N, C-alpha and C positions, 0 to 999 in steps of 0.2 A: 783272762783274769784281770789284770790292770787295765783300766780304761783310761786311755790318755797316751802315757809314754811308752810303756813296755809293760808286759806281763810276765809272771812265771813265779817259780819257787821262790826267787829273791824279789819278788814283786817291788817294781820301782814306781815311787809316786811321781806324778808329772804336777808340777806346782805352779800356782799363779806368783808373779814377781812380788818380792818383798820391796824392791826399790830397782831403779835403773841398773842392770848389771853392768859390772866393769869387765872391759874387753881384756882378756889374756891371752896372749899368743903362745901356745904352747911349744910352737917350734923353736922358740928362742928362750923360753923360761923354764920349760919342764926337765928337769935334771933326773936322770935315772931309768928313762924308758928310751931304749935305742931302736932306731928303725919302725917308728910308730906308723902302721898301716892300716888303711880302711880295708875292710874286707868285703863287705855288702854295700850296694849302692841304690840310690832312690830311682834309678832308671827301671830295675827290676822290682825292687820292695818299697813300698811306701814307708815300712819300717820293720827293723829286724832287732834280735837281741838275745839275751840269755843263753850264751854258747858255753858249751863244755867240750873238753877234749876226751878221747878214748885214751886208754891206758899208755899207747904207745906214742900219743902226740902226732898221729897221722890222719885222723878224722875228727870233724866237729859235729855237734848236734846243735840246732838253734831253731828258735821260732820266728815267724816273720809273716807279714800280710804281703802277698804278691800284687803287683799291678796288672790289670787286664790290658789288651792291646790298645784301648782307648785312653789308657792312663789311670782310670779310676781303680781304686782298691777292689780286690776280687771279693771282699765281704769284710764284716767286721771283727771276725774272729782270727786269732793266729793259727797258722798250720806249722806242723813240724817238719823240719828238713835236715838232711844229712849231706856232708860234703867232705871231699879230701881236702886237707891243708897242704898246699905246696909251699915249698920253701927254697928261695933262690940259692942258698949256700949248700942245698943238697944235689946241686948238678942239674937242676931242672932247666931244660933248654927254652929259650924264648920269653922267660919271666922278667919283665921290665920293674918289678917291684920285689921288695923282700919277702912278702908273703902273698898268696892268693888262694881263694877257693876254686875247686874243679869238680865236675860232676855233681852239682848241686841238684838234690832232688827231693821231692815231697814224699813223706811217708805217712801222712795222716789222711782221712777220709775227707772229701770235699764238703765245705759247709760246717765242719765240726770245730769246735773250739779245743785248743791244745795248749799244753805248757809243761815245763819241767822235764826235758828229755834227758836220758843218762844212759851210758853204755854200761853194759855189763863188764867190769874188770877183768873177768876171767875169758869172756867170750865177745870180741869187739863187733861180732855180727848180731849181737842181741841187744835191743834197745828197748829201754823202758821209758813211758811217759805217761802223762795224764791226758785224757781225751773224753769229751762227751760223746765220741765216736759217731753220732749224728747231730744234725743242727740242734743247739740248745733251744728250749722254748723262750718265746719272746717275752718280755714282761719283767718286772723288778726280781732282783735275786739278793740273798744276803750279801753283805761286803763289807770292806773296811774303807773308811773315808775319814779324812781329816778335816774337821770344821773349818770353814774360812779358807781352804785351799781347793784347787780343782783336781785332786789326785784321789783316786780311790780304785780298788779292784773288786770284782764280783767274784762270787762263790757259786758256780753253777750246780745245781743239784745233780745233774747229770754227769758230771765229772768224776771219772774212775781211773785207775792205773791199769795200763794195759801194756803187752810187750809185743815186739815184732822181730822176726828173722829178716835181717837186712838183705840176706841173699835171696829172699822171696818177696820182699815188700813192693806192693805196687799201688801204694796210696788207697786201698779199698778197705771197707770195714772188715771185711772177711779175713784180711791178713793179720788183724790184730788178734792177740789172745789175751783174755781177761786175767788180770792178776788179783786185785782186790777192789772192793766197792761194787755196788749194785746199780749205780745209775739213779738212785732215789735219794743221794745225800752226798755232798761234796767231799770227795776223797782226792787229794793231788798234793804237790809240793814233795815228790819223793826223791830219794837218794839211795844209793847202795853202799854198804860197807865194803872196804877194799877187798875183802875175801869172797865177795859176792853172795855171802850168806843171808843178810839181813837187810831188808827193806824198810827204810825210816820214811814216815809220811805224815800228813796232816789230815785228820777228819773232823768234820764240822758236826757237832753235836748241840743241839738246842741254841744254835746262833753262835756257838764258840768254837774255836779250833783248838784241838789237843794233839799231842804227838802220840804216835803208835809205832809199833813194829811189826813186821811179819818175818817169821822164820820161814824162808823159802823152802828148805827141805821138808818141812812138816806142816807148812801153811797156817801154823799158829799165830794169830794175832794178839799183841800185848799192848796195852795203854802204858806209857811210860812217864808221860807229863800231863797232869791234870791240874789246872789252875784257873783262876778268874781271867777272863779276857781271852784274846786271840795268842795262841802260838803257833808258829809255824817256820818254813823254810829252813829246815834242819838238816845238818851235814855232819857225818862221822868224820874224826880225824883219821889220818892214814893207818894208825895201827889199831882203830877200832874202839879204843878206850875212853873216848869222850865224844860228846856231840856239842855243836853250837847252834844257836837258833835266835829267832827274833820273836818278840812278843809284845803285846799291848796290855801289860799287867795292870798299869795304873788306869786304864780306860780313859786316857787323855788323848788318845790318837797320835802319840808320841812313841815311835817303835823303838825299843831296847833291845840289846843283845844279852844272851845268857850262855853259859857254859855249864857241863856237868859231867860227871864221871859215869860210865855206863856199867851196869851190874848184870852179870851173866850166872847161869846156874852150872852144874858140873859138866853139862854137855856142850856149853858154850853158847846157848840161846840167851838172847838178851831178855833179862827180866824187869828192868827199870833203870832209873839213874839215881844218884846220890851226890851230895855236896854242890847242889846248884848254886852258882855265882854269877850276878850280873857283871857284864864286861862294859856296859855303859849305864849311866844314870845322870841325864842331862835333859836340856830342852829342845834336843834336836831328833830328828827321825832317823834311826840307825837300822840299817837293815842289809841283806845280800851278804852275810858272813861267809867265808871260804876259807879253809885250812891251807896253809903252805904245806908243800909235800913232807916237811920235817916235823909237822904238828906242833911247832913252837910259836906259831904266829898265825893271826887271822886278819884277813883282809876283808873290808866292807865298804858300804857306801853310806855317806851321812850328809844331813843338810846344815852341817856346822859353818860351811862357807855361804850358805843361803839357799833357799828353796827354788831358785833359778840357777844353781850352780852346785848340784851334788858333785861330790868329790870321792874318789878312793882313798881311804886310809887304811893303815895296818897298826895292829897293837900285839906285842909279844904276850903270851900266856904263859905265867909262872908255872913250874911243876907243882910247888907247893900251894894249896888253897888259900893259906893264910898270908901270903907273900902280896905285897901291894902291886897293882898293876901298873906298869910303865905308862907314860904318856903316850897316846897314839899319834903316829908320824903320817904325814900326808904323801900320797903317792903319785897322784894325777895333779895336774895343774892347767886347766884350759876354761875358757868360756864355755858354758852350756854344761849339760849334765855329763858326768862320768859315773858309770855305775855297773852294777853287776859283774864283778870281777871273777875270774877263774884263772887257775895257774896249772900249767902243765906238770906232768908228773915228775919230769926232770928238773923243775923249778926255773928253767930258762925263759919261759914265755908267760906274759899276761895277756889274756883277752877279756875284753870288756865290751859293754854297750856304750856309745858316745853320740854326743850330739854337736861334735866339734868340725864337722863337715861344712862346706859353704851353704848348703841348704838347710842345715840345722835339723834334720831329721835324725831319728834314732836308728843307729846303724852299728854293725860289729866293727871293732878295732882290734889290733893286736900289736904287741911290742916284745922287743927283748927286754930282760931286766938287766938294767946296766949296774955298774960297780956303786953308783951314787944313790941308788934306790934303796929305801928301807928293807926292800924284800931281799936285797943281795945278801944281807946276813944270813937269812934262812938258806939260801943256796949254798953258802960256804961251810955250812955245819958237817 
């Protein structure tokens, strides 16, 4: 999806410089993140990112472009990978770093474009993601682009949401089971409710993205957000009572964040949203929102520190709709982009995509949330 930095549900813009970037040494200046550790490396992946935990925090799913033996990228499109997350404090022998990935394997078909992987919270062996299944057609596709910058992401019409049983996944097209989308119009940016019942996703209609849900027990699809411009990258909060997403409502190519309450019928099926409220209204690009496990805070990526230095921020979400939003607080502090944050279900770990390695490629990083982090308040509730 994203052409440049990283692709995905929380699609990250890669930007041209505003000015000469200021060098920030995160090792000495970043407070609140402990044991920051790089998980993927450029010797295997030219770039990797948009990773999410399973419910137990034992496995992760991410998208990446792998290198061929000659060092060139395997292709232009992201493949989907799963891996075990190894922690040194769990008694793992021989681990010389705080965290590492083991048994990394590709689960998407060769040549296909893929994004937005998500574990079923009830069954960690079931993985949902968006895929073109086969190689997408060459040529221009609809997409998002900020004028005057070098970031954009495409919306391949072949993209649809599929699922795979990880016990049988072999990276073939036949291992994927269709969920929604017919391959004739972009359907992606999916996420599941914590009870595993509702799939939340974006569908592109007439060149604009809107939000839909699928009630998985019945297969019923409902449009829940219809508004001018693009809306996408949505997530349920942990109890399923709210959603957060990004949108380009003003058609100015500045993404802003929105939150709304979820409406359900007597059976528990999602029927719509109400009380929509903007979380950001500024001159920055704000995207990649993700809930903390207690549902009281949202972490997200923003360009407020510059288009060459996206950083992760956090903002508390008041329970009452008419309560003023607190000022957002900075979570990461490093030169280069820090983006696409995800938090483990126990609230102890932050995983994100960063360009803070020596080669400045986009790779996965992980850290413990320390007591000085704005996120620590969420973990103590």
